[in-house]
MARBA-3410 file (N, C-alpha, C, O; in Angstrom, 1 decimal):
137
0.9,-1.3,0.1,-0.2,0.0,-0.1,0.9,1.1,0.0,1.7,1.0,0.9 ~ 0.7,2.2,-0.9,1.3,3.4,-0.9,1.2,4.4,0.2,0.0,4.7,0.5 ~ 2.2,5.1,0.8,1.7,5.8,1.7,1.2,7.2,1.6,1.6,7.9,0.6 ~ 0.4,7.7,2.5,-0.5,8.6,2.0,0.3,10.1,2.8,0.9,10.1,3.9 ~ 0.1,11.1,2.0,0.9,12.2,2.4,-0.3,13.2,2.0,-0.9,13.3,0.9
-0.6,14.1,3.2,-1.5,15.2,3.2,-0.6,16.4,3.0,0.1,16.8,3.9 ~ -0.7,16.9,1.7,-0.2,18.4,1.6,-1.2,19.7,2.0,-2.3,19.7,1.5 ~ -0.8,20.6,2.7,-1.6,21.8,3.3,-1.2,22.9,2.9,-0.1,23.2,3.3 ~ -1.6,23.6,2.2,-0.8,24.9,1.6,-2.1,25.9,1.1,-3.1,25.4,0.4 ~ -2.1,27.0,1.4,-3.0,27.9,0.5,-2.8,28.4,-0.7,-3.6,29.2,-1.3
-1.7,27.9,-1.2,-1.3,28.2,-2.5,-1.2,27.1,-3.3,-0.3,26.3,-3.1 ~ -2.2,27.0,-4.4,-2.6,25.7,-5.2,-1.2,25.2,-5.8,-1.0,24.0,-5.9 ~ -0.4,26.2,-6.4,0.6,25.7,-7.0,1.8,24.9,-6.1,2.4,23.9,-6.5 ~ 1.8,25.3,-5.0,2.9,24.6,-4.0,2.1,23.2,-4.1,2.8,22.2,-4.3 ~ 1.1,23.1,-3.9,0.4,21.8,-3.8,0.7,21.1,-4.9,1.2,19.9,-4.8
0.5,21.6,-6.0,0.7,21.1,-7.4,1.9,20.5,-7.6,2.0,19.3,-8.1 ~ 3.0,21.4,-7.2,4.3,21.1,-7.4,5.0,19.7,-6.5,5.5,18.8,-7.0 ~ 4.8,19.9,-5.4,4.8,18.7,-4.4,4.0,17.3,-4.8,4.6,16.2,-4.8 ~ 3.0,17.5,-5.1,2.0,16.3,-5.3,2.5,15.8,-6.6,2.5,14.6,-6.6 ~ 2.9,16.4,-7.7,3.8,15.7,-8.9,4.8,15.0,-8.5,4.8,13.9,-9.0
5.9,15.4,-7.6,7.0,14.8,-7.2,6.7,13.6,-6.6,7.3,12.5,-6.8 ~ 5.6,13.9,-5.5,5.3,12.5,-4.8,4.7,11.4,-5.4,4.9,10.3,-5.2 ~ 3.7,12.0,-6.3,3.0,10.8,-6.9,3.8,10.2,-7.9,3.3,9.2,-8.5 ~ 5.1,10.7,-8.4,5.9,10.0,-9.3,6.6,9.1,-8.6,6.9,8.0,-9.1 ~ 6.9,9.3,-7.3,7.6,8.3,-6.4,6.8,7.4,-5.6,7.3,7.1,-4.6
5.6,7.0,-6.1,4.8,6.2,-5.6,4.2,6.4,-4.3,3.9,5.4,-3.7 ~ 3.9,7.7,-3.9,3.2,8.1,-2.7,1.6,8.5,-3.3,1.4,8.7,-4.5 ~ 0.6,8.4,-2.1,-0.7,8.9,-2.5,-0.5,10.2,-1.9,0.3,10.4,-1.1 ~ -1.4,11.0,-2.6,-1.5,12.4,-2.0,-2.6,13.2,-1.8,-3.5,13.2,-2.7 ~ -2.7,13.7,-0.9,-4.4,14.2,-0.5,-4.0,15.6,-0.1,-2.9,15.9,0.5
-5.0,16.3,-0.5,-4.5,18.1,-0.4,-5.5,18.7,0.5,-6.6,18.2,0.7 ~ -5.0,19.6,0.9,-5.9,20.8,1.8,-5.3,22.1,1.5,-4.1,22.3,1.3 ~ -6.3,23.1,1.6,-5.7,24.4,1.4,-6.2,25.3,2.4,-6.6,26.4,2.0 ~ -6.2,25.0,3.7,-6.3,25.7,5.0,-6.2,24.8,6.2,-6.4,23.5,6.2 ~ -5.8,25.6,7.2,-5.7,24.7,8.4,-6.9,23.8,8.8,-6.8,22.6,9.2
-8.0,24.5,8.8,-9.3,23.9,9.2,-9.9,22.6,8.1,-10.6,21.7,8.5 ~ -9.6,22.8,6.8,-9.4,21.8,6.0,-8.4,20.6,6.3,-8.6,19.4,6.0 ~ -7.5,21.0,6.8,-6.3,19.8,7.1,-6.8,19.0,8.2,-6.7,17.8,8.4 ~ -7.6,19.8,9.2,-8.0,18.9,10.5,-9.2,18.1,10.1,-9.4,16.9,10.5 ~ -10.0,18.7,9.3,-11.1,17.6,8.6,-10.5,16.5,8.0,-10.8,15.4,8.5
-9.7,16.6,6.8,-9.1,15.5,6.1,-8.5,14.6,7.1,-8.7,13.4,6.9 ~ -7.7,15.0,8.1,-7.3,14.4,9.0,-8.3,13.4,9.9,-8.0,12.2,10.2 ~ -9.3,14.0,10.1,-10.2,13.3,10.9,-11.0,12.1,10.2,-11.6,11.1,10.7 ~ -11.0,12.4,8.7,-11.7,11.5,8.0,-10.8,10.2,7.6,-11.2,9.1,7.6 ~ -9.4,10.7,7.1,-8.5,9.8,6.8,-7.2,10.0,7.3,-6.7,10.9,6.7
-6.4,9.5,8.2,-5.3,9.9,8.7,-4.1,9.5,7.8,-4.0,8.3,7.7 ~ -3.4,10.3,7.3,-2.4,10.3,6.6,-1.1,9.7,7.3,-1.2,9.5,8.5 ~ 0.2,9.3,6.6,1.3,8.7,7.1,2.1,10.1,7.7,2.6,10.2,8.8 ~ 1.9,11.0,6.6,2.9,12.2,6.9,2.2,13.4,6.3,1.6,13.3,5.2 ~ 2.3,14.6,6.9,1.5,16.0,6.7,2.7,16.8,6.5,3.6,17.0,7.3
2.7,17.4,5.1,3.6,18.5,4.8,2.6,19.9,4.8,1.8,20.2,3.9 ~ 3.0,20.6,6.1,2.2,21.7,6.6,2.8,23.1,6.0,4.0,23.2,6.1 ~ 2.1,24.0,5.5,2.5,25.2,5.2,2.6,25.9,6.6,1.8,25.4,7.5 ~ 3.4,26.8,7.0,3.2,27.8,8.1,2.1,28.9,7.9,1.1,29.0,8.5 ~ 2.6,29.5,7.0,1.8,31.0,6.9,0.6,30.9,5.9,0.6,31.0,4.6
-0.5,30.5,6.8,-1.9,30.4,5.7,-2.8,31.3,6.7,-2.8,31.4,7.9 ~ -3.7,31.9,5.8,-4.7,32.7,6.4,-5.7,32.0,7.5,-6.0,30.8,7.3 ~ -6.1,32.6,8.3,-6.9,32.0,9.3,-6.1,31.2,10.1,-5.2,31.9,10.7 ~ -6.2,29.8,10.3,-5.3,29.1,11.2,-4.1,28.8,10.7,-4.1,28.1,9.6 ~ -3.0,29.2,11.2,-1.7,29.2,10.5,-1.1,27.9,10.9,-1.8,27.2,11.8
0.2,27.3,10.4,0.7,25.9,10.4,0.9,25.4,12.3,0.7,24.4,12.9 ~ 1.2,26.7,12.8,1.7,26.6,14.3,0.3,26.1,15.1,0.3,25.2,15.9 ~ -0.6,26.8,14.8,-2.1,26.4,15.5,-2.6,24.8,14.9,-3.0,23.9,15.6 ~ -2.5,24.7,13.8,-3.0,23.2,13.3,-2.1,22.4,13.9,-2.7,21.4,14.3 ~ -0.6,22.3,14.1,0.1,21.7,14.6,-0.3,21.1,16.0,-0.5,19.9,16.3
-0.4,22.4,16.9,-0.7,22.4,18.2,-2.2,21.4,18.4,-2.3,20.5,19.3 ~ -3.2,21.6,17.6,-4.5,20.8,17.9,-4.2,19.6,17.4,-4.8,18.7,18.0 ~ -3.4,19.1,16.3,-3.0,17.8,16.0,-2.4,16.9,17.2,-2.7,15.7,17.5 ~ -1.6,17.7,17.7,-0.9,16.9,18.7,-1.6,16.8,19.8,-1.0,16.2,20.7 ~ -2.7,17.2,20.1,-3.6,17.2,21.2,-4.5,15.8,20.8,-5.0,15.1,21.8
-4.6,15.4,19.6,-5.8,14.6,19.0,-5.2,13.3,19.1,-4.1,13.2,18.8 ~ -5.9,12.2,19.6,-5.5,10.9,19.7,-5.0,10.3,18.3,-4.0,9.5,18.2 ~ -5.8,10.7,17.3,-6.1,10.2,16.4,-4.7,10.6,15.6,-4.1,9.7,15.0 ~ -4.1,11.8,15.6,-3.2,12.5,14.9,-1.6,12.4,15.5,-0.5,12.6,14.9 ~ -2.0,12.1,16.9,-0.5,12.7,17.7,0.6,12.2,17.2,1.6,12.9,17.4
0.8,11.0,16.5,2.0,10.2,16.2,2.0,10.3,14.4,2.6,9.5,13.7 ~ 1.5,11.2,14.1,1.5,11.6,12.2,2.7,12.6,12.1,2.5,13.7,12.6 ~ 3.7,12.3,11.6,4.9,13.2,11.2,4.6,14.5,10.6,4.1,14.5,9.5 ~ 4.8,15.5,11.3,4.6,16.7,10.7,5.7,17.6,10.3,6.5,18.1,11.1 ~ 6.0,17.8,8.9,6.9,18.6,8.4,6.3,20.0,7.9,5.5,20.1,7.0
6.9,20.9,8.6,6.6,22.2,8.2,7.3,22.6,6.9,8.5,22.2,6.6 ~ 6.5,23.4,6.2,6.9,23.8,4.8,6.9,25.3,4.9,5.8,25.8,5.0 ~ 8.1,26.0,5.1,8.0,27.2,5.0,9.4,28.1,4.4,10.5,27.7,4.4 ~ 9.0,29.1,4.0,10.0,30.2,3.8,10.6,30.9,4.9,11.6,31.6,4.7 ~ 10.2,30.7,6.2,10.7,31.4,7.2,11.9,30.8,7.5,12.0,29.6,7.4
12.9,31.5,8.0,14.1,31.1,7.9,14.7,31.3,9.4,15.7,30.7,9.8 ~ 13.9,32.3,10.2,14.5,32.8,11.5,14.4,31.6,12.5,13.4,30.9,12.5 ~ 15.3,31.5,13.3,15.5,30.5,14.1,14.1,30.3,15.3,13.8,29.3,15.8 ~ 13.6,31.7,15.6,12.6,31.8,16.3,11.3,31.2,15.7,10.5,30.7,16.4 ~ 11.1,31.2,14.4,10.0,30.8,13.9,10.3,28.9,14.0,9.3,28.2,14.2
11.5,28.5,13.8,11.7,27.2,13.9,11.5,26.5,15.1,11.2,25.3,15.1 ~ 11.8,27.3,16.2,11.7,26.7,17.7,10.4,26.9,18.0,10.0,26.1,18.8 ~ 9.5,28.0,17.4,8.3,27.9,17.6,7.4,26.8,17.2,6.5,26.3,17.9 ~ 7.8,26.3,15.9,7.1,25.2,15.2,7.5,23.9,15.8,6.9,22.9,15.5 ~ 8.7,23.9,16.7,9.2,22.5,17.3,8.4,22.6,18.6,8.0,21.6,19.1
8.2,23.7,19.1,7.4,23.8,20.6,6.1,23.3,20.3,5.5,22.6,21.2 ~ 5.4,23.7,19.1,4.0,23.6,18.9,3.8,21.6,18.4,2.7,20.9,18.5 ~ 5.0,21.2,18.1,4.8,19.8,17.9,5.6,19.2,16.4,5.9,18.1,16.2 ~ 5.9,20.3,15.7,6.5,19.8,14.2,7.6,18.9,14.6,8.2,19.0,15.7 ~ 7.9,17.9,13.7,9.1,17.1,13.8,10.2,17.3,12.6,11.3,16.8,12.6
9.7,18.1,11.8,10.8,18.5,10.7,10.5,19.7,9.7,9.3,20.2,9.7 ~ 11.5,20.1,8.9,11.1,21.3,8.1,11.6,21.1,6.7,12.5,20.4,6.5 ~ 11.1,21.6,6.0,11.3,22.0,4.5,11.1,23.1,4.2,10.1,23.8,4.5 ~ 12.4,23.5,3.4,12.2,25.1,3.1,11.8,25.1,1.9,11.8,24.1,1.2 ~ 11.3,26.5,1.5,10.5,27.2,0.5,11.6,27.7,-0.5,12.4,28.4,0.2
11.9,27.6,-1.8,11.2,26.9,-2.6,11.5,25.4,-2.4,12.6,25.1,-2.1 ~ 10.7,24.6,-2.4,11.0,23.1,-2.3,12.1,22.3,-3.3,12.0,22.3,-4.6 ~ 12.9,21.6,-2.7,13.8,21.2,-3.5,13.3,19.6,-3.7,12.9,18.9,-2.7 ~ 13.3,19.1,-5.0,12.9,17.7,-5.3,13.5,16.5,-4.2,12.8,15.8,-3.5 ~ 14.9,16.5,-4.1,15.5,15.5,-3.5,15.2,15.9,-2.0,15.1,14.9,-1.2
15.1,17.1,-1.5,15.0,17.1,-0.2,13.7,16.6,0.2,13.6,15.8,1.1 ~ 12.5,17.1,-0.5,11.2,16.7,-0.6,11.3,15.1,-0.2,11.2,14.6,0.9 ~ 11.4,14.5,-1.2,11.5,12.8,-1.1,12.4,12.2,0.1,12.1,11.1,0.5 ~ 13.5,13.0,0.7,14.1,12.5,1.8,13.6,12.8,2.9,13.7,12.1,3.9 ~ 12.9,13.9,2.9,12.0,14.1,4.2,10.9,13.4,4.4,10.7,13.2,5.5
10.1,13.0,3.3,8.5,12.3,3.4,9.2,11.0,3.7,9.0,10.4,4.8 ~ 10.2,10.2,2.8,10.7,8.9,3.3,11.2,8.4,4.7,11.2,7.3,5.2 ~ 11.9,9.9,5.3,12.3,9.6,6.6,11.0,9.7,7.7,10.9,9.0,8.8 ~ 10.1,10.6,7.3,8.9,10.7,8.1,8.1,9.5,8.1,7.5,9.1,9.1 ~ 8.0,8.7,6.7,7.0,7.4,6.6,7.6,6.4,7.5,6.9,5.5,8.1
9.0,6.4,7.6,9.8,5.3,8.3,9.3,5.5,9.9,9.1,4.5,10.6 ~ 9.3,6.8,10.4,9.2,7.0,11.8,7.8,6.5,12.2,7.6,5.9,13.2 ~ 6.7,6.9,11.1,5.3,6.7,11.4,5.1,5.0,11.4,4.3,4.4,12.1 ~ 5.9,4.5,10.5,5.7,3.1,10.5,6.0,2.3,11.6,5.5,1.3,12.0 ~ 7.3,3.1,12.2,8.0,2.4,13.7,7.0,2.8,14.8,6.8,2.0,15.7
6.5,3.9,14.8,5.4,4.3,15.8,4.2,3.3,15.8,3.9,2.6,16.8 ~ 3.6,3.2,14.5,2.2,2.4,14.5,2.9,0.9,15.0,2.2,0.2,15.7 ~ 4.1,0.4,14.6,4.4,-0.8,15.2,4.5,-1.0,16.7,4.1,-2.0,17.3 ~ 5.1,0.4,17.3,5.2,0.2,18.6,3.9,0.1,19.4,3.8,-0.6,20.4 ~ 2.8,0.9,18.9,1.6,1.0,19.4,0.8,-0.4,19.3,0.0,-0.9,20.1
1.0,-0.8,18.2,0.4,-2.3,17.9,1.1,-3.4,18.8,0.4,-4.3,19.2 ~ 2.1,-3.3,19.0,3.0,-4.3,20.0,2.5,-4.0,21.5,2.4,-5.0,22.2 ~ 2.1,-2.7,21.9,1.7,-2.2,23.2,0.2,-2.6,23.4,-0.3,-2.9,24.5 ~ -0.3,-2.5,22.4,-2.0,-3.0,22.5,-2.0,-4.4,22.5,-3.0,-4.8,23.1 ~ -1.2,-5.2,22.1,-1.3,-6.5,22.2,-1.0,-7.2,23.8,-1.6,-8.1,24.4
0.0,-6.6,24.1,0.3,-6.6,25.5,-0.8,-6.4,26.7,-1.0,-7.1,27.7 ~ -1.5,-5.3,26.3,-2.5,-4.7,27.3,-3.8,-5.9,27.1,-4.8,-5.8,27.8
END
């Protein structure tokens, strides 16, 4: 089964570019164009990785991350913040909110694939650990 990546960005061109790279490399892609839509999508179908834009109108990526980290359904989904922000304060804020990794804009194909692949491995590890724990209980 192909891993599912949810791309969240208010700019459709950014979603299109990342989706094309991921789909060409055997990933299923879902998209959302706002923080609110992201939360609805995750509730309906939990992805393996979330690529989350930081700067969006309404609910920004920091707020979305904090909400997802409080959700039992989504707390183990790796979140890769996709941002043009390079200030250390912004990166620390994202980590404090619960982000797992960063990807700079403009997105480089090789880095996108490497970060998604690493995040999928982390998610698979967490899923297996939770499964084993449930078998013990």
